[in-house]
N, C-alpha and C positions, 0 to 999 in steps of 0.2 A: 367396518363402518366408517363413513366419511367424517372427518373432524370439522364441525361447523361452528364458527364463531360469529356472533351478531354484534354489529356496531350501531349504537343509537346516539346520535347527537341530540342534546336536549338543552333548551334554554327556557327557564321558567315553566316547566311542565310538571310541577308538583302534583297537580290534580289528576294527571293521566299516566304518569310513568309507571306506577305500580301495576295498573291494568295491562299496559303494554307488556311488561315483563311476565306477568302471571299467565298471559295467553300464548306465550311462545312455547312451542312443543318441547317436551322434556329431553329429546335426543340432541339438543343443541349443547355443545361443550361449554361455551362461555358466553355470557351476555355482558358487553362492555358499554356502559353509559358514560358519555363524555359530557360533563356538566360545563356548559359554555358560559361561565360567569353568571349563573343564575342568582337572582335576589330572593328566591323563595326556597322551599325545602326539597327541591328536585333531587339533589345529591343524597340527602338523608333518606328520602322515600325510596330511591333506587337501591340504595345499600340495604335497607330493611327488606326489600323485595328479593334480595339475593344476587343483585348484579355486582360486577366489578365496576367501581366508579373512578373515573379519571377527571382531572380538572384542566380546563383550557380557558385561560382568562382573556385571550384574544378573541373577540366576538366575530363569529362567522361560521357558516355551515362547513365550509371547506377546512378551516382551521380545526374544527372538532373532529372531522373525519380523519384528517392527517394525524391527529393525536392518537386516535384509535389504531391507525396503521403502525405508528411508532411503537405502541404497546405490543402489538402482535409480532413485530420484528424481533422483540427481545424474548419471546417465548422459546423454550427449549424445543418443544414440538409444535411446529407451525400448523396452522389450519389448512385444510384442503379447500374449504369454501368459506368466503366471507359474505355475510348478508348485511346490507344496509337497510335500516328501518327507522322511520321517524318516531319521535317520542310523544306525539300528540293524540294517539289512539284513532287517527283517521284511517290507517291501514288496519287490516285484520291479521294480527301476528300469527294466528293459527294457520293461515294460508302459506306460511313459510315452507311447509312440506311440499306444496306443489310448485313453489318458486325454485326450490333446489332440485326438484325431480329431473328436469332435462339435463342438468349437469351430471347427476349420479347415474341416470339410466341411459342417456344418449351421448355423454361426453361433450355436451355443449359448453362453451367457455363462459358465456355471459347471458343472464336472464333478467328481463325487466318485468315487473308487475304492472300491467297496463290497466289504467283506471277507465274501463269502457263505460259508456253511458248507461247501459241497461243494468249494470251492477253498482252504479254510483247513487248514493243517497242524494235526494234533491238538495241543492245548495252546497254540497260538499266541495265543489270546485267553483271558484269565482270566475267571472267573465275574463279578467286578465289572465288567469291560469289556463282557461280553455283556449283562448285566442293565442296565448304564448306557446302552448303546446302545439297547436295547429301550425303556427308560423314556423317554429323551430323544426318540427319534423318534416314539414313541406320543403323547407330549404335544404334539409339534409337529403331528402329524396331527390330533389332537383340537382344538387351539387355533387352528391356522393352515391346516388342510387341506393340510399339506405331504405330499409323497410320498417324503421321505427315509427310508432304512432303516438308515443308518449315519452315524457321525461320523468316518469314516476320514480319517486325516491326509494320504493320498496324493490330491491334488486339483489341479485346474487352473482358472484363471480369467483372463478378459481383463484386461489391466492397467488399462485405464481404468475398468472396473467395480470392480476391487479398490480403486482410489483413491476411488471414489464411496461405498464402504462405510464409510470413515473408521474403520478398525479401531482398537481401543483396549485390548482385554484384554491383560494382561501375563503371565498364567500359564496355568491349565488351561482357561479358557473360550474360547480362541482359535477352535477349530474350530466350536463351536456358535454363537458370536457371528457368524461369517462366514455360517453357514447361515440364521440368523434375519434378519440384515440383507439377505441375498439375497432372502428371502421378502418382507420389508418393501418392498424396492425393485423387486419384480416381475421379478427377473432370470429368464431362462430357464435351466433346469438339468436335468441328467440324471445318472444313476448308471451306472457301468460296473463289472461284476464283475471283481475282481482276485484274484490268488493272494496268500496271506499265510502266512508261516512263523514259526517260533519265532525271536525276536530273538537277536542275539548279546549276551551280558551280561544284567544285570538291569534291568528297567524302572524308571524313576525315578518313575513314577506308579502303574501297576497292580501293580508289584512290591512295594509297601509299603502297609500299612494306612492310614497317614497320607495318602499320595499319592492312594489310591483315594477316601478320604473327602472330601478337599479338592476333588478333581476333580468328584466327584458333586455337591457343594454348589455349586460354581461353575457347573456346567451348569444346575442347577435354578434358580439365581438369575437367570441370563440368560433362561431360558425364561419365568419368571414376570414378570420385568421387562418383557418384550416383550408378554406377554399383557395386562398392565395398560395398555399404550400403544395397544392395539387401538381 
């Protein structure tokens, strides 16, 4: 059986994190929640729900994910697959099984859960998110012949392939960096349609004008950086 570890960055997700953890299928080996300097009970609630809790005081999605990867690197028995999942309960954690299936059954390297419109709850994605996804994936298709349709955070990747990517982004560019580097290294990839609902609480990125602008800029910088390297 494949060893699957789940990494969940979380900042002020006290109201949702227990639900996320409880809905993850039981065949997962370890659930790692990275408390990204929360001011609420995120860490306590995650620990009570049975997760391994790490602390990363430097604010940023990428910082949190990198902290999770550092933890995995010290495990005696490394995972076969790493799943990244948000802590706001917008994703459906029980769909993890179908996210990892292409890796287990078809030896695919990298899988993204795609938030397709017909499976998305009304209002679950803001206009900046929808437009940003369209722009980023359109540019990747144009510049790299990519077939991505989303930058969805619910994703799975073989652990050894994840290490090969040498991830470095500390904030908003983490997801697009992973996709661009997967293209550069010719990883096999696919997308799996997933359900998506309105998150619990306010988004720290799309829920603020500042967050949306910075996320958009970071995504575009990564794309054009890689287009120059072609």
